[in-house]
PLY file of the C-alpha trace (Angstrom):
ply
format ascii 1.0
element vertex 365
property float x
property float y
property float z
element edge 364
property int vertex1
property int vertex2
end_header
64.41 -61.49 47.18
63.14 -58.09 47.93
63.51 -56.85 51.65
60.74 -53.28 51.85
58.09 -52.16 53.42
54.70 -52.56 51.91
54.12 -48.41 50.86
57.86 -48.40 49.20
57.02 -51.76 46.99
53.52 -50.11 46.21
55.13 -47.04 44.71
56.85 -48.86 42.84
54.90 -50.99 41.59
52.29 -48.62 40.36
55.65 -46.28 39.01
56.08 -49.22 36.78
52.38 -48.88 35.72
51.65 -45.75 35.61
54.96 -44.96 33.82
54.04 -47.49 31.16
50.42 -46.11 30.91
52.04 -42.44 30.65
55.14 -43.07 28.55
52.36 -45.48 26.31
49.12 -42.73 25.70
52.10 -40.05 25.39
53.90 -41.65 22.31
50.59 -42.88 20.76
49.51 -39.57 18.71
52.26 -39.29 17.09
53.42 -42.99 16.81
55.31 -43.70 13.29
55.92 -39.96 12.93
59.94 -38.41 12.10
60.89 -36.73 14.84
62.00 -33.93 13.22
57.80 -33.56 12.75
57.12 -33.81 16.54
59.65 -31.11 16.95
58.39 -29.17 14.77
54.82 -29.40 15.54
55.40 -29.33 19.51
58.75 -28.35 20.16
58.97 -30.90 23.03
55.59 -33.01 23.06
55.37 -33.62 26.58
51.21 -32.87 27.14
48.33 -35.15 25.92
47.13 -34.08 22.70
44.83 -35.27 19.78
46.79 -38.07 16.85
48.68 -36.08 14.22
47.68 -34.98 11.40
48.85 -35.56 8.43
51.46 -38.09 7.08
54.08 -39.88 9.06
56.90 -40.02 8.12
58.90 -42.01 10.27
58.18 -45.26 9.29
62.00 -46.70 7.24
61.64 -46.28 3.34
63.13 -48.69 1.62
64.74 -47.79 -2.43
62.25 -48.97 -4.96
62.30 -52.98 -5.61
64.35 -53.11 -2.03
61.20 -53.68 0.55
61.97 -57.13 2.11
58.89 -59.60 1.52
57.90 -59.91 5.04
57.30 -56.06 4.79
53.13 -55.72 4.40
50.25 -54.16 6.32
49.13 -56.58 9.50
45.52 -56.96 10.20
43.75 -54.60 12.88
43.72 -56.56 16.26
40.65 -55.56 18.34
41.28 -54.78 21.78
40.51 -56.20 25.66
39.87 -52.39 27.16
38.28 -50.50 24.16
39.63 -48.58 21.79
42.93 -47.61 20.47
45.16 -44.24 21.47
47.01 -44.15 18.45
42.94 -43.69 16.78
41.97 -41.43 19.76
45.29 -40.06 21.53
45.01 -37.49 24.28
45.81 -39.53 26.78
44.36 -42.86 25.92
46.78 -45.85 25.47
47.45 -48.25 23.10
47.08 -52.24 22.78
50.93 -51.96 24.54
49.40 -51.59 27.98
46.11 -53.17 27.26
48.79 -56.51 26.48
50.34 -55.67 29.76
47.30 -54.69 31.82
45.40 -58.31 30.31
48.66 -59.93 31.37
48.59 -58.03 35.17
45.19 -59.38 35.71
46.25 -62.99 34.59
48.29 -62.88 37.60
46.42 -61.35 40.06
43.66 -64.36 39.17
46.59 -67.03 40.50
48.24 -64.88 42.91
51.49 -65.67 42.19
53.72 -66.60 39.01
52.41 -68.18 36.51
53.09 -70.42 33.24
51.77 -69.76 30.02
49.31 -72.23 29.41
47.44 -70.52 32.88
47.44 -67.33 30.92
46.25 -68.40 28.29
43.37 -70.30 30.41
42.87 -66.58 31.83
42.25 -65.13 28.39
40.29 -67.52 26.83
38.21 -66.98 30.17
37.77 -63.33 30.24
36.95 -63.32 26.13
33.99 -65.26 27.21
33.00 -62.86 30.36
33.12 -60.04 27.38
31.91 -62.04 24.29
28.59 -59.44 25.06
30.22 -56.61 26.65
28.40 -53.12 25.62
31.44 -51.79 23.76
31.69 -53.00 20.42
35.78 -53.22 20.43
35.16 -55.68 23.52
33.42 -57.88 21.66
35.54 -57.80 18.41
38.65 -58.86 20.67
36.59 -61.57 22.64
35.70 -63.44 19.49
38.83 -62.80 17.77
40.80 -64.42 20.94
38.01 -67.29 21.18
38.97 -68.41 17.28
43.01 -67.57 16.61
44.44 -68.02 20.71
47.26 -70.91 20.11
49.17 -71.15 22.98
52.66 -71.56 21.90
54.84 -74.64 23.03
58.53 -74.94 23.76
60.75 -72.62 26.09
59.96 -69.26 25.64
58.81 -66.22 28.43
54.90 -66.78 29.59
54.46 -63.06 28.43
56.63 -62.68 25.52
59.44 -60.72 24.90
57.70 -57.42 23.80
55.39 -57.02 26.68
57.41 -59.09 29.44
57.12 -56.35 32.05
54.93 -58.04 34.24
57.37 -60.73 34.32
60.02 -58.75 35.99
57.10 -57.06 38.20
55.71 -60.52 40.02
59.65 -61.49 40.43
60.40 -58.18 42.29
64.23 -58.00 42.57
65.04 -60.93 40.99
66.07 -60.33 37.08
66.89 -64.26 36.56
63.22 -65.34 37.31
61.58 -61.76 35.11
64.09 -62.99 31.97
62.46 -66.54 32.74
58.86 -65.42 32.41
59.49 -61.76 30.38
62.57 -61.84 28.53
64.74 -58.93 28.95
62.36 -56.40 29.83
61.31 -58.70 32.42
64.96 -58.63 33.91
65.32 -54.88 33.86
61.88 -54.87 35.25
62.38 -56.74 38.20
66.12 -55.42 38.58
64.22 -51.92 38.97
62.68 -53.28 42.62
66.09 -53.66 44.78
66.63 -50.55 46.75
69.97 -50.44 45.57
69.24 -50.61 42.14
70.38 -48.01 39.58
69.88 -46.69 35.96
73.68 -48.26 35.28
71.91 -51.80 37.08
68.79 -52.04 35.76
70.28 -51.41 31.65
72.88 -54.55 32.75
70.15 -56.49 33.68
68.92 -56.36 30.27
72.19 -57.01 28.55
72.73 -59.97 30.84
69.73 -61.71 30.07
69.54 -60.82 26.45
70.04 -64.35 25.63
66.22 -64.79 26.77
65.04 -63.35 23.38
66.74 -66.40 21.23
63.40 -68.47 23.67
61.01 -66.03 21.39
62.51 -65.68 18.11
64.69 -68.93 17.40
67.45 -68.94 15.49
65.75 -69.27 12.01
63.90 -66.56 11.70
66.50 -64.16 11.24
69.18 -66.59 9.23
72.54 -67.11 10.83
72.60 -64.51 13.55
70.67 -64.98 16.75
68.46 -61.66 17.66
70.38 -61.98 21.23
73.26 -61.53 19.86
72.03 -58.69 17.32
70.03 -56.87 20.40
73.49 -57.09 22.46
75.21 -55.19 19.71
73.12 -52.93 18.68
72.16 -51.75 22.46
75.73 -51.33 23.11
76.03 -49.17 19.78
73.58 -46.69 21.40
74.44 -46.85 24.54
77.86 -45.18 23.86
76.10 -42.78 22.03
73.98 -41.91 25.03
77.26 -41.43 26.94
78.53 -38.80 23.83
75.02 -36.51 24.33
73.98 -33.50 26.53
69.86 -34.80 26.91
67.40 -37.18 25.81
66.20 -35.30 21.90
69.77 -34.81 21.17
70.18 -38.69 20.37
67.70 -38.67 17.45
69.68 -37.20 15.09
72.77 -40.08 15.44
70.16 -42.53 15.48
68.10 -41.88 12.51
71.08 -40.90 10.19
70.94 -39.77 7.00
71.46 -42.69 5.04
67.96 -44.23 4.45
69.45 -48.00 4.11
72.66 -48.03 6.00
70.93 -47.10 9.52
70.31 -48.14 13.22
66.34 -47.89 12.54
64.89 -51.30 11.23
62.30 -51.43 8.80
58.22 -52.54 9.84
55.84 -53.93 10.04
56.49 -56.56 11.19
56.81 -55.00 14.58
57.86 -57.55 16.28
61.73 -57.33 14.94
61.69 -53.91 15.99
61.25 -54.41 19.66
64.83 -56.02 19.98
66.60 -54.31 17.43
65.31 -50.67 17.94
62.84 -50.31 20.78
63.94 -51.64 23.15
67.89 -50.06 22.73
66.47 -46.93 22.52
64.34 -47.10 25.51
67.72 -48.24 27.41
69.41 -45.30 25.80
66.64 -43.04 27.12
67.11 -44.25 30.99
70.88 -43.74 30.34
70.32 -40.47 29.54
67.91 -39.25 32.06
70.21 -40.95 34.52
67.15 -43.04 35.90
64.38 -40.22 35.91
60.88 -41.49 34.78
59.76 -38.51 33.31
62.74 -37.19 31.40
62.80 -40.94 29.87
59.75 -40.97 29.07
60.00 -38.06 27.09
62.72 -38.71 25.39
60.61 -41.91 24.09
57.54 -40.51 23.53
59.57 -37.21 20.68
61.54 -40.23 19.64
59.15 -41.16 16.81
58.17 -44.31 14.75
57.06 -46.62 17.34
57.74 -43.89 19.67
54.41 -44.76 22.10
56.28 -48.37 22.87
59.62 -47.01 23.72
58.17 -44.49 26.17
56.39 -46.94 27.52
58.88 -49.76 28.35
61.30 -46.72 29.09
58.14 -45.57 31.65
58.18 -48.56 33.26
61.68 -49.19 33.86
62.62 -46.57 35.20
58.65 -46.14 37.09
60.23 -49.37 38.84
63.13 -47.95 39.79
62.09 -44.24 41.22
58.42 -45.28 42.08
55.25 -43.11 41.40
56.16 -39.97 43.51
58.72 -39.33 40.78
56.51 -38.57 38.19
54.35 -35.58 37.28
50.97 -35.45 39.48
49.02 -34.06 36.89
49.81 -36.65 34.51
49.53 -39.56 36.68
46.09 -38.20 37.41
44.89 -37.59 33.27
46.02 -41.11 32.40
44.05 -42.63 35.17
40.99 -40.31 34.80
41.58 -41.03 30.46
41.82 -45.02 31.12
39.56 -45.78 34.09
38.91 -49.51 33.30
40.63 -51.76 34.32
41.26 -49.58 37.09
45.48 -49.16 37.23
45.75 -48.51 41.13
43.78 -50.97 42.52
45.92 -53.90 39.95
48.79 -52.42 41.34
47.41 -53.12 45.41
47.04 -56.41 44.63
50.14 -56.85 43.00
51.80 -55.44 45.65
49.97 -57.70 48.12
50.32 -61.03 45.81
54.32 -59.85 46.17
54.78 -59.92 49.71
52.49 -62.49 50.64
54.44 -64.77 48.17
57.60 -63.35 49.85
56.41 -64.18 53.54
55.41 -67.58 51.88
59.09 -68.53 50.21
60.95 -67.72 53.53
58.57 -70.39 55.75
0 1
1 2
2 3
3 4
4 5
5 6
6 7
7 8
8 9
9 10
10 11
11 12
12 13
13 14
14 15
15 16
16 17
17 18
18 19
19 20
20 21
21 22
22 23
23 24
24 25
25 26
26 27
27 28
28 29
29 30
30 31
31 32
32 33
33 34
34 35
35 36
36 37
37 38
38 39
39 40
40 41
41 42
42 43
43 44
44 45
45 46
46 47
47 48
48 49
49 50
50 51
51 52
52 53
53 54
54 55
55 56
56 57
57 58
58 59
59 60
60 61
61 62
62 63
63 64
64 65
65 66
66 67
67 68
68 69
69 70
70 71
71 72
72 73
73 74
74 75
75 76
76 77
77 78
78 79
79 80
80 81
81 82
82 83
83 84
84 85
85 86
86 87
87 88
88 89
89 90
90 91
91 92
92 93
93 94
94 95
95 96
96 97
97 98
98 99
99 100
100 101
101 102
102 103
103 104
104 105
105 106
106 107
107 108
108 109
109 110
110 111
111 112
112 113
113 114
114 115
115 116
116 117
117 118
118 119
119 120
120 121
121 122
122 123
123 124
124 125
125 126
126 127
127 128
128 129
129 130
130 131
131 132
132 133
133 134
134 135
135 136
136 137
137 138
138 139
139 140
140 141
141 142
142 143
143 144
144 145
145 146
146 147
147 148
148 149
149 150
150 151
151 152
152 153
153 154
154 155
155 156
156 157
157 158
158 159
159 160
160 161
161 162
162 163
163 164
164 165
165 166
166 167
167 168
168 169
169 170
170 171
171 172
172 173
173 174
174 175
175 176
176 177
177 178
178 179
179 180
180 181
181 182
182 183
183 184
184 185
185 186
186 187
187 188
188 189
189 190
190 191
191 192
192 193
193 194
194 195
195 196
196 197
197 198
198 199
199 200
200 201
201 202
202 203
203 204
204 205
205 206
206 207
207 208
208 209
209 210
210 211
211 212
212 213
213 214
214 215
215 216
216 217
217 218
218 219
219 220
220 221
221 222
222 223
223 224
224 225
225 226
226 227
227 228
228 229
229 230
230 231
231 232
232 233
233 234
234 235
235 236
236 237
237 238
238 239
239 240
240 241
241 242
242 243
243 244
244 245
245 246
246 247
247 248
248 249
249 250
250 251
251 252
252 253
253 254
254 255
255 256
256 257
257 258
258 259
259 260
260 261
261 262
262 263
263 264
264 265
265 266
266 267
267 268
268 269
269 270
270 271
271 272
272 273
273 274
274 275
275 276
276 277
277 278
278 279
279 280
280 281
281 282
282 283
283 284
284 285
285 286
286 287
287 288
288 289
289 290
290 291
291 292
292 293
293 294
294 295
295 296
296 297
297 298
298 299
299 300
300 301
301 302
302 303
303 304
304 305
305 306
306 307
307 308
308 309
309 310
310 311
311 312
312 313
313 314
314 315
315 316
316 317
317 318
318 319
319 320
320 321
321 322
322 323
323 324
324 325
325 326
326 327
327 328
328 329
329 330
330 331
331 332
332 333
333 334
334 335
335 336
336 337
337 338
338 339
339 340
340 341
341 342
342 343
343 344
344 345
345 346
346 347
347 348
348 349
349 350
350 351
351 352
352 353
353 354
354 355
355 356
356 357
357 358
358 359
359 360
360 361
361 362
362 363
363 364
């Protein structure tokens, strides 16, 4: 249970949401690029820009005939809040942030922690309300969702381990509950809300609740190895590197390496394997090198290349919750809200703050 005033709590909630949005939008324009392409084109990418032009060479290439059988192009998924930043750049966020915002709206609907069944009930209702939306992409999302959404069964995080940060926010200060609702990412975000939290403590929370990855993936999808163990080992490997480099940019050459096969990088698609084995460990490394400073961690994630919108989004969420909205550049905070006005991220943060405080008061009675 957290003990803080409304203003401090709001700044952490808003910092988490906006930190994620800035990271997602900054990395969106160069997603799938090699870090050297970003370096050669922008030096350090630190402003919203149009989409990168040319072939994006960051996707891991296997030798001829060695591609895994599951490597294939995934179908396009329409989005609940309009066009994807990968296509338009200039500060527009991607499906990463859109999925999170939809989850936040579901929490607001119920005013508390929710079950996976309640979350999907909300999504279906939201889709019904958008069947006739003026935005074509939103209409397509509504139709797609109503015909494909299947509520999963079994023990797994409510929000999925890929987009688990809302589970951390609603369980602010309680990493165990954050992991139950949002996996290791939820645990790290929940830890970040503690007044005494540090960069090291949020990283420790993610590692302590690594086992929650197994609820999402199971044992069979990656053979005999549990994904939690693989995540844990890989996270320790990259965090050890983080101890030895001078900044968030230097670590890239060590993570990429020179060997196209025996490398820290993971083949994708499918992207969901890359979250625990590459993206989240890299985001944690950026937080460690940045000592929890959200803007530095976001810059490291966005300039990493590959699925850098997701890396920067996760780093921005955790560090944004740790340090609060005031630690983010004011011009970027304003810009990301102006480009992405609907849904209103500040209003969402205000409502979540109220819910967290109300639930805390109710539990103390």
